[in-house]
C-alpha positions as CSV (number, residue, x, y, z in Angstrom):
1,X,5.8,12.8,20.5
2,X,5.8,10.5,17.5
3,X,4.2,13.0,15.2
4,X,1.8,12.0,12.5
5,X,1.5,15.7,11.4
6,X,4.4,18.1,12.0
7,X,4.2,21.8,11.1
8,X,7.0,24.3,11.5
9,X,7.3,28.0,10.9
10,X,4.1,27.9,8.7
11,X,3.1,31.2,7.1
12,X,0.1,31.6,4.8
13,X,-1.1,34.5,2.7
14,X,-4.2,35.7,0.8
15,X,-2.7,38.1,-1.7
16,X,-0.9,40.9,0.2
17,X,-2.5,39.8,3.6
18,X,-0.5,37.5,5.8
19,X,-2.9,35.3,7.8
20,X,-0.6,32.7,9.5
21,X,2.6,33.9,11.2
22,X,5.0,31.1,11.9
23,X,2.7,28.3,13.2
24,X,4.4,25.4,15.0
25,X,2.4,22.3,16.0
26,X,2.4,18.5,15.9
27,X,-0.3,15.9,16.1
28,X,0.3,12.3,17.2
29,X,-1.4,9.3,15.7
30,X,-4.9,9.0,17.3
31,X,-4.6,12.3,19.1
32,X,-7.7,14.6,19.2
33,X,-6.8,18.3,19.2
34,X,-9.1,21.3,19.7
35,X,-8.2,24.3,17.5
36,X,-9.9,27.4,18.9
37,X,-9.9,31.1,18.9
38,X,-12.1,34.0,18.0
39,X,-13.4,34.5,14.4
40,X,-10.9,35.7,11.9
41,X,-7.8,34.4,13.8
42,X,-6.7,32.0,11.1
43,X,-8.2,28.6,12.1
44,X,-9.9,27.9,8.8
45,X,-6.9,29.2,6.9
46,X,-4.7,26.8,8.8
47,X,-6.9,23.8,8.0
48,X,-7.1,24.8,4.3
49,X,-3.3,25.3,4.2
50,X,-2.7,21.8,5.6
51,X,-5.1,20.4,3.0
52,X,-3.3,22.2,0.2
53,X,-6.1,24.6,-0.6
54,X,-4.0,27.7,0.3
55,X,-1.0,27.6,-2.0
56,X,0.7,30.8,-1.0
57,X,2.5,29.6,2.0
58,X,5.9,29.1,3.5
59,X,7.4,26.7,6.1
60,X,7.3,23.0,6.7
61,X,4.4,20.6,6.7
62,X,5.0,16.8,6.9
63,X,2.5,14.0,7.2
64,X,3.6,10.5,8.1
65,X,7.1,11.5,7.4
66,X,6.3,12.9,3.9
67,X,6.7,16.5,2.9
68,X,3.3,17.7,1.8
69,X,3.6,21.4,1.7
70,X,2.8,22.5,-1.9
71,X,1.3,19.1,-2.8
72,X,-2.0,19.0,-4.6
73,X,-5.1,18.6,-2.4
74,X,-5.9,15.2,-4.0
75,X,-2.4,13.9,-3.3
76,X,-2.7,15.1,0.3
77,X,-6.1,13.3,0.6
78,X,-4.6,10.1,-0.8
79,X,-1.8,10.4,1.8
80,X,-4.4,10.1,4.6
81,X,-5.8,13.5,5.4
82,X,-9.5,14.4,5.1
83,X,-11.3,17.7,5.5
84,X,-14.8,18.4,6.8
85,X,-15.1,22.0,5.6
86,X,-17.1,24.8,7.1
87,X,-20.3,24.9,5.0
88,X,-20.1,21.1,4.5
89,X,-19.6,21.1,0.7
90,X,-21.8,18.1,-0.1
91,X,-23.1,17.5,-3.6
92,X,-26.8,18.5,-3.4
93,X,-27.6,16.8,-6.7
94,X,-26.3,13.4,-5.6
95,X,-28.0,11.1,-3.1
96,X,-26.7,10.4,0.3
97,X,-25.3,7.0,-0.8
98,X,-23.8,8.5,-4.0
99,X,-22.0,11.2,-1.9
100,X,-20.6,8.4,0.3
101,X,-19.6,5.9,-2.4
102,X,-17.8,8.4,-4.6
103,X,-15.5,9.1,-1.7
104,X,-14.8,5.5,-0.7
105,X,-11.3,4.3,-0.9
106,X,-8.8,2.2,1.2
107,X,-6.7,4.1,3.6
108,X,-2.9,3.6,4.3
109,X,-1.9,0.0,4.2
110,X,-5.1,-0.9,2.4
111,X,-7.2,-0.3,5.5
112,X,-10.9,-0.4,4.9
113,X,-12.4,0.0,8.3
114,X,-15.1,2.4,7.2
115,X,-17.7,1.1,4.7
116,X,-21.3,1.9,3.9
117,X,-22.7,-0.6,6.5
118,X,-20.4,0.9,9.1
119,X,-21.5,4.4,8.3
120,X,-25.1,3.5,8.4
121,X,-24.6,1.8,11.8
122,X,-23.0,5.0,13.1
123,X,-25.7,7.3,11.6
124,X,-29.0,5.4,11.2
125,X,-30.6,8.6,9.9
126,X,-28.3,8.5,6.9
127,X,-29.4,5.0,6.1
128,X,-33.0,6.1,6.3
129,X,-32.2,9.0,3.9
130,X,-29.8,7.2,1.7
131,X,-31.9,7.7,-1.4
132,X,-32.5,11.4,-0.8
133,X,-30.6,14.2,-2.5
134,X,-28.0,16.1,-0.5
135,X,-30.2,19.3,-1.0
136,X,-33.1,17.5,0.8
137,X,-31.2,17.0,4.1
138,X,-31.4,19.1,7.2
139,X,-28.3,20.9,8.4
140,X,-27.6,18.2,11.0
141,X,-28.0,15.4,8.4
142,X,-25.7,17.3,6.1
143,X,-23.0,17.5,8.8
144,X,-23.4,13.8,9.5
145,X,-23.0,13.1,5.7
146,X,-19.9,15.3,5.5
147,X,-18.2,13.6,8.4
148,X,-19.2,10.2,7.0
149,X,-17.8,11.1,3.6
150,X,-14.5,11.9,5.2
151,X,-14.5,8.6,7.1
152,X,-15.2,6.7,3.8
153,X,-11.6,7.7,2.7
154,X,-10.3,5.7,5.8
155,X,-8.1,8.6,6.8
156,X,-5.4,8.8,9.5
157,X,-6.2,12.4,10.3
158,X,-9.5,14.4,9.9
159,X,-9.7,18.2,9.9
160,X,-13.1,19.3,11.1
161,X,-14.0,23.0,10.7
162,X,-16.9,24.2,12.8
163,X,-18.1,20.8,13.9
164,X,-21.5,21.9,15.4
165,X,-22.1,25.4,14.0
166,X,-25.8,26.1,13.5
167,X,-26.9,22.7,14.8
168,X,-29.7,22.1,17.3
169,X,-28.4,21.0,20.7
170,X,-29.5,17.4,20.4
171,X,-27.9,17.1,16.9
172,X,-24.7,18.7,18.3
173,X,-24.7,16.0,21.0
174,X,-24.7,13.3,18.3
175,X,-21.7,15.0,16.6
176,X,-19.8,15.0,19.9
177,X,-20.6,11.4,20.4
178,X,-19.4,10.7,16.8
179,X,-16.1,12.4,17.5
180,X,-15.7,10.1,20.5
181,X,-16.2,7.1,18.2
182,X,-13.6,8.5,15.8
183,X,-11.2,8.9,18.7
184,X,-11.8,5.3,19.8
185,X,-10.9,4.2,16.3
186,X,-7.4,5.7,16.6
187,X,-8.0,8.4,13.9
188,X,-6.4,11.7,14.7
189,X,-8.5,14.8,14.5
190,X,-8.1,18.6,14.6
191,X,-11.5,20.0,15.5
192,X,-12.6,23.6,15.2
193,X,-15.7,24.7,17.2
194,X,-16.9,27.5,19.3
195,X,-18.1,25.2,22.1
196,X,-14.9,24.9,24.0
197,X,-16.4,23.3,27.0
198,X,-17.8,20.4,25.0
199,X,-14.5,20.2,23.1
200,X,-12.5,20.0,26.3
201,X,-14.4,16.8,27.3
202,X,-13.3,14.9,24.2
203,X,-9.9,16.3,23.2
204,X,-6.4,15.5,24.4
205,X,-5.0,19.0,23.7
206,X,-6.1,22.5,22.9
207,X,-4.4,25.0,20.6
208,X,-5.5,28.6,20.7
209,X,-4.9,30.9,17.7
210,X,-4.8,34.7,17.9
211,X,-4.1,36.7,14.8
212,X,-2.4,33.8,13.1
213,X,-0.1,33.0,16.1
214,X,-0.3,30.1,18.6
215,X,-0.9,31.6,22.0
216,X,-1.6,28.4,23.9
217,X,-0.8,24.7,23.3
218,X,-1.5,22.3,26.1
219,X,-4.1,20.2,28.0
220,X,-7.7,21.5,28.0
221,X,-7.7,21.3,31.7
222,X,-4.8,23.7,31.9
223,X,-6.6,26.2,29.6
224,X,-9.7,25.9,31.7
225,X,-7.6,26.9,34.7
226,X,-6.7,30.2,33.0
227,X,-10.0,32.2,32.8
228,X,-8.2,35.4,31.8
229,X,-6.8,33.6,28.7
230,X,-10.2,32.1,27.9
231,X,-11.8,35.6,28.2
232,X,-9.2,37.3,26.1
233,X,-9.0,34.8,23.2
234,X,-12.4,33.0,23.3
235,X,-14.8,35.4,25.1
236,X,-15.9,32.6,27.6
C-alpha cells in the first residue's frame, strides 16, 4: 500500500490511564476506512491523537511522508488532515457562511476543489440557511456544516467521528450519500459510526478497536462473515 497515513506502535494516555496500546494502521490515498468498536474502546482518542489534540502519546505517525506526531493541531491541519469532531464544534455565534469562509484555504499543491458554490451544491439546505447562526440549525444541518467546514480546507484525509449519531434516518441517508461523494473525489476518510451495515456499503476497509487494540483490519465483507466477532465487539 502507498500509505498517505502510516501509524506504528501508537500509544496514547490521559493522565495515568493508557487508552491506546500499540496501534498499527495505514490509510492509502482515497481510501475510505470504517473505524468501529463499542463505546470507550479508543476510537475518539485515536482520531484526536492523529489530529494532535492528545499530546501524551508515543509511537510513529506520518502523513504524506512527514512525521506529524507531536506537531501542533494547526500544523497537522495545514498538512492536509481535517477533523469532524463528535459534538460538531461549530461556532454558534457565526452564520453558516462565516463558519465556512473562516475555514477556507487551498489544499496540498494549491488545490481548491471545494469552494462555497460547491458546498452549496452538495448541501442546498446550507445555502438556504447561509445567513442563519450556527445555533439556529438543526442537528442534521449542523453535521452538514461541520463536514462542509472540513471540506473547505481541501484536505487529503478527513477524520469523521460519529458521522450520523443522533440524526433522523433521512438525514443520516444524506450523510452517507455525502461520504460517497467525498470518496469519489479521491479524499481519504476514517469514519466512526455505530451503523456498521451502512458503513460497510461505502468503505473499503474496516478496523475494529477493542480496549485500545486493533482486533480486526480487513474488508467489511470479511467482517460481516464473522458474526461472532461482530457480536463480541459491536453487539450486532
